[in-house]
C-alpha positions as CSV (number, residue, x, y, z in Angstrom):
1,X,-18.0,14.0,-14.6
2,X,-20.3,15.8,-12.2
3,X,-19.2,15.6,-8.6
4,X,-22.6,16.6,-7.2
5,X,-24.4,13.7,-8.9
6,X,-24.0,10.3,-7.5
7,X,-24.5,7.6,-10.1
8,X,-26.5,4.6,-9.1
9,X,-24.5,1.7,-7.7
10,X,-25.9,-1.8,-8.4
11,X,-27.3,-3.3,-5.2
12,X,-25.1,-6.3,-5.8
13,X,-22.1,-4.1,-5.3
14,X,-23.1,-3.0,-1.9
15,X,-21.6,-4.7,1.2
16,X,-24.5,-4.4,3.7
17,X,-22.4,-4.2,6.8
18,X,-19.5,-2.2,8.1
19,X,-17.4,-3.0,11.2
20,X,-15.5,0.2,11.7
21,X,-12.2,-0.2,13.5
22,X,-12.1,2.0,16.6
23,X,-8.3,1.6,17.3
24,X,-6.6,4.8,18.5
25,X,-3.5,4.7,16.3
26,X,-2.3,8.1,17.4
27,X,-1.5,6.7,20.9
28,X,0.7,3.8,19.5
29,X,4.4,3.5,20.4
30,X,6.8,2.3,17.8
31,X,6.7,-1.3,19.2
32,X,2.9,-1.2,19.1
33,X,3.0,-0.1,15.5
34,X,5.3,-2.9,14.5
35,X,3.3,-5.5,16.4
36,X,0.0,-4.4,14.9
37,X,1.4,-4.5,11.4
38,X,3.0,-7.9,11.9
39,X,0.2,-9.6,13.7
40,X,-3.0,-7.8,12.6
41,X,-1.7,-7.0,9.1
42,X,-2.1,-3.3,9.1
43,X,-1.2,-0.1,10.9
44,X,-2.2,3.6,10.4
45,X,0.2,6.5,10.7
46,X,-2.1,9.5,11.3
47,X,-1.2,13.1,10.2
48,X,1.9,12.3,8.1
49,X,0.8,14.9,5.6
50,X,-0.3,18.4,6.6
51,X,-3.0,20.4,4.8
52,X,-0.4,22.4,2.8
53,X,1.3,19.2,1.7
54,X,-2.0,17.6,0.6
55,X,-2.9,20.7,-1.4
56,X,0.5,20.6,-3.2
57,X,0.1,17.0,-4.1
58,X,-3.5,17.5,-5.3
59,X,-2.6,20.5,-7.4
60,X,0.3,18.6,-9.1
61,X,-2.0,15.7,-9.9
62,X,-5.0,17.6,-11.0
63,X,-4.5,17.3,-14.8
64,X,-3.0,13.7,-14.7
65,X,-4.2,11.5,-17.5
66,X,-6.5,8.9,-15.9
67,X,-8.0,5.7,-17.2
68,X,-11.0,3.8,-15.9
69,X,-10.9,0.2,-14.5
70,X,-12.6,-2.5,-16.6
71,X,-15.4,-2.8,-14.0
72,X,-16.3,0.9,-13.7
73,X,-15.7,4.2,-15.4
74,X,-15.8,5.8,-11.9
75,X,-12.7,4.0,-10.6
76,X,-9.7,5.6,-12.3
77,X,-6.0,5.2,-12.1
78,X,-3.2,7.4,-13.6
79,X,-1.8,6.2,-16.9
80,X,1.8,6.9,-15.7
81,X,3.2,6.2,-12.2
82,X,2.6,9.4,-10.2
83,X,6.2,9.8,-9.1
84,X,7.2,10.5,-12.7
85,X,4.4,13.1,-13.1
86,X,4.8,15.1,-9.9
87,X,8.0,16.2,-8.1
88,X,6.0,16.4,-4.9
89,X,4.9,12.8,-5.3
90,X,8.5,11.7,-6.0
91,X,9.7,13.4,-2.8
92,X,7.0,11.4,-1.0
93,X,9.0,8.2,-1.8
94,X,11.5,9.3,0.9
95,X,9.0,11.0,3.3
96,X,10.7,10.6,6.7
97,X,7.5,10.3,8.9
98,X,6.8,7.1,6.9
99,X,10.2,5.9,5.8
100,X,11.7,6.1,9.3
101,X,9.0,3.7,10.4
102,X,9.7,1.4,7.4
103,X,13.4,1.3,8.3
104,X,12.5,0.2,11.8
105,X,10.1,-2.4,10.4
106,X,12.3,-3.8,7.5
107,X,15.8,-2.5,8.1
108,X,17.6,0.4,6.4
109,X,18.1,-1.1,2.9
110,X,14.7,-0.6,1.2
111,X,13.6,-0.7,-2.4
112,X,10.7,1.3,-3.8
113,X,8.8,-1.0,-6.2
114,X,5.8,0.9,-7.7
115,X,3.6,4.0,-7.5
116,X,-0.2,4.3,-8.1
117,X,-2.5,7.3,-8.1
118,X,-6.2,6.5,-7.9
119,X,-9.2,8.8,-8.1
120,X,-12.4,7.1,-7.0
121,X,-15.4,9.1,-8.2
122,X,-18.9,9.1,-6.8
123,X,-20.7,6.0,-8.0
124,X,-17.7,3.8,-8.0
125,X,-18.4,0.3,-6.9
126,X,-16.2,-1.3,-4.2
127,X,-12.9,-3.1,-5.0
128,X,-13.1,-6.9,-4.5
129,X,-11.3,-8.5,-1.6
130,X,-7.8,-9.4,-2.9
131,X,-4.1,-9.5,-2.1
132,X,-1.3,-7.6,-4.0
133,X,1.2,-10.4,-3.6
134,X,1.3,-13.5,-5.8
135,X,4.3,-15.8,-5.3
136,X,4.4,-17.0,-8.9
137,X,3.6,-13.5,-10.4
138,X,0.3,-12.4,-12.0
139,X,-1.1,-10.4,-14.9
140,X,-2.1,-7.6,-12.6
141,X,1.0,-7.1,-10.5
142,X,3.6,-8.7,-12.8
143,X,6.5,-10.2,-10.8
144,X,6.6,-7.4,-8.3
145,X,4.0,-9.4,-6.3
146,X,6.4,-12.4,-6.1
147,X,8.7,-10.6,-3.7
148,X,8.6,-12.6,-0.4
149,X,8.3,-9.4,1.6
150,X,6.4,-6.5,0.1
151,X,4.1,-3.9,1.5
152,X,1.9,-1.0,0.4
153,X,1.8,2.5,1.8
154,X,-1.6,4.1,1.2
155,X,-1.6,8.0,1.4
156,X,-5.1,9.3,1.6
157,X,-5.5,12.9,0.2
158,X,-9.2,13.1,1.3
159,X,-11.0,12.1,4.5
160,X,-11.8,8.4,4.3
161,X,-15.4,8.4,5.6
162,X,-17.9,5.5,5.7
163,X,-19.4,6.9,2.5
164,X,-16.2,7.7,0.6
165,X,-14.8,4.3,-0.4
166,X,-13.2,3.4,2.9
167,X,-10.7,0.5,3.2
168,X,-11.9,-3.0,4.0
169,X,-9.6,-5.7,5.2
170,X,-9.5,-9.1,6.8
171,X,-7.1,-8.9,9.9
172,X,-4.5,-11.6,10.2
173,X,-5.3,-13.1,6.7
174,X,-1.7,-12.5,5.8
175,X,-0.5,-15.1,8.2
176,X,-3.0,-17.9,7.4
177,X,-1.6,-21.1,5.9
178,X,-5.1,-22.3,4.9
179,X,-6.1,-22.7,1.2
180,X,-8.7,-20.0,1.7
181,X,-5.7,-17.6,2.0
182,X,-4.5,-18.3,-1.5
183,X,-3.4,-15.0,-3.0
184,X,-4.9,-16.1,-6.4
185,X,-8.4,-16.1,-4.9
186,X,-10.8,-13.1,-4.6
187,X,-13.8,-12.6,-2.3
188,X,-16.8,-10.3,-2.5
189,X,-16.8,-9.9,1.3
190,X,-16.0,-11.7,4.5
191,X,-18.1,-11.8,7.7
192,X,-15.1,-10.9,9.9
193,X,-13.8,-8.1,7.7
194,X,-13.3,-4.6,9.2
195,X,-13.5,-1.1,7.8
196,X,-10.8,1.6,8.3
197,X,-11.8,5.2,8.2
198,X,-9.1,7.9,8.3
199,X,-8.5,11.6,8.1
200,X,-6.9,13.1,5.0
201,X,-3.1,13.0,5.5
202,X,-3.0,9.6,7.1
203,X,-1.0,6.7,5.7
204,X,-2.2,3.1,6.1
205,X,0.4,0.4,5.7
206,X,-0.4,-3.2,4.8
207,X,1.6,-6.3,3.7
208,X,1.0,-7.4,0.1
209,X,-0.4,-10.7,1.4
210,X,-3.3,-9.1,3.4
211,X,-6.7,-9.5,1.9
212,X,-8.1,-5.9,1.4
213,X,-10.8,-4.1,-0.6
214,X,-12.9,-1.0,-0.5
215,X,-16.6,-0.1,-0.1
216,X,-18.3,1.9,-2.9
217,X,-18.0,5.7,-3.0
218,X,-21.5,6.9,-2.2
219,X,-20.3,10.3,-1.2
220,X,-20.7,13.4,-3.5
221,X,-16.9,13.9,-3.8
222,X,-14.1,11.8,-5.2
223,X,-11.5,10.1,-3.0
224,X,-7.9,10.4,-4.0
225,X,-5.1,8.0,-3.0
226,X,-1.4,7.7,-3.6
227,X,-0.2,4.2,-3.2
228,X,3.5,3.1,-3.0
229,X,5.2,-0.3,-2.8
230,X,8.3,-1.0,-0.8
231,X,10.3,-4.1,0.1
232,X,13.5,-5.0,1.9
233,X,16.4,-5.1,-0.6
234,X,17.0,-8.9,0.0
235,X,13.4,-9.8,-1.0
236,X,13.7,-9.6,-4.8
237,X,11.2,-10.9,-7.4
238,X,11.4,-14.5,-8.7
239,X,12.0,-13.3,-12.3
240,X,13.6,-10.1,-13.8
241,X,11.5,-7.0,-13.9
242,X,11.9,-4.0,-16.3
243,X,14.2,-1.5,-14.7
244,X,13.5,2.2,-14.1
245,X,14.5,4.6,-16.9
246,X,17.9,6.0,-15.8
247,X,16.9,9.5,-16.8
248,X,14.0,9.4,-14.4
249,X,16.2,8.3,-11.6
250,X,18.8,11.0,-12.4
251,X,16.1,13.7,-12.2
252,X,14.4,12.3,-9.0
253,X,14.6,14.3,-5.7
254,X,17.6,13.4,-3.6
255,X,15.5,12.1,-0.7
256,X,13.9,9.6,-3.0
257,X,17.0,8.2,-4.6
258,X,18.1,5.8,-1.8
259,X,14.8,3.9,-2.4
260,X,15.0,4.0,-6.3
261,X,17.3,1.0,-6.5
262,X,17.2,-1.6,-9.2
263,X,13.9,-3.4,-9.1
264,X,15.9,-6.6,-9.3
265,X,18.0,-6.0,-6.2
266,X,18.0,-9.2,-4.3
267,X,19.8,-11.1,-1.5
268,X,19.0,-14.4,-3.2
269,X,21.8,-17.0,-3.0
270,X,21.5,-20.5,-4.2
271,X,24.8,-21.9,-2.8
272,X,24.3,-21.8,0.9
273,X,26.8,-23.0,3.5
274,X,25.9,-24.9,6.7
275,X,28.5,-23.0,8.8
276,X,29.4,-19.8,7.0
277,X,32.1,-17.6,8.5
278,X,31.2,-14.6,10.6
279,X,27.8,-15.8,11.8
280,X,26.3,-13.2,14.2
281,X,24.9,-14.0,17.6
282,X,22.2,-11.3,17.7
283,X,19.6,-9.7,15.4
284,X,17.2,-7.3,17.0
285,X,14.8,-7.4,14.0
286,X,13.8,-10.9,14.9
287,X,13.8,-10.5,18.7
288,X,10.6,-12.0,20.2
289,X,10.7,-9.0,22.6
290,X,10.6,-6.5,19.7
291,X,6.9,-5.9,20.5
292,X,7.5,-5.1,24.1
293,X,10.2,-2.4,23.9
């Protein structure tokens, strides 16, 4: 596939507007990051990967077997989850600049759910506006998407410019109760969607219930992305999922292992008591003031 030649993209695939988000995420405090994620539905953590780290990840993924999506030969995804291909990617599961924030957001007991590696070549059309979370499961995300709390961490290995398949999303769509927010619906575009551009080495974090998409890649270079799923341990799927291969877990880097729990880990309890013993009188994770600290 020639990187200097940009295949023609159908005019029907072009979103003819782009509202680029000007937010200065580098200036955010921890409380501001949590608020922006919970209310707006996304947050960016800039510079969580340095150039050397990016180079290492790219080198280890260079020869990965990739398959095209049904809608375009130019949008490709690794045949195998990338953490089982690359030790550097596996270490990224427990990358402190991101997982420290996730622990503040979700609590310390966190389950890693899935890894993706995407290479979006020049000429790739955009991805449709969709969610990654479906409460009854789906053919695309299996029962992973049924977890009541689930998020995605998107690590960008290339600059996310307006031309290179930048991220589109609909702020606050994850908190809508309207039928238009059904996670089983997809949209071509939305008049109030925004576009996120980012420097290589940035991570963007979104809840699975946020509507998000991409613009086409009209640049002359591909855009590479590592995407991880995480959830709090209590938020298990509604039906059993196939477990990780124990050999893969045994050979995983030590900093990743705390997150490589059973995919069926859950806090689900059917028999609840009205007045259980030992009820607590405080819980900082649900403090209304958590955004002001």
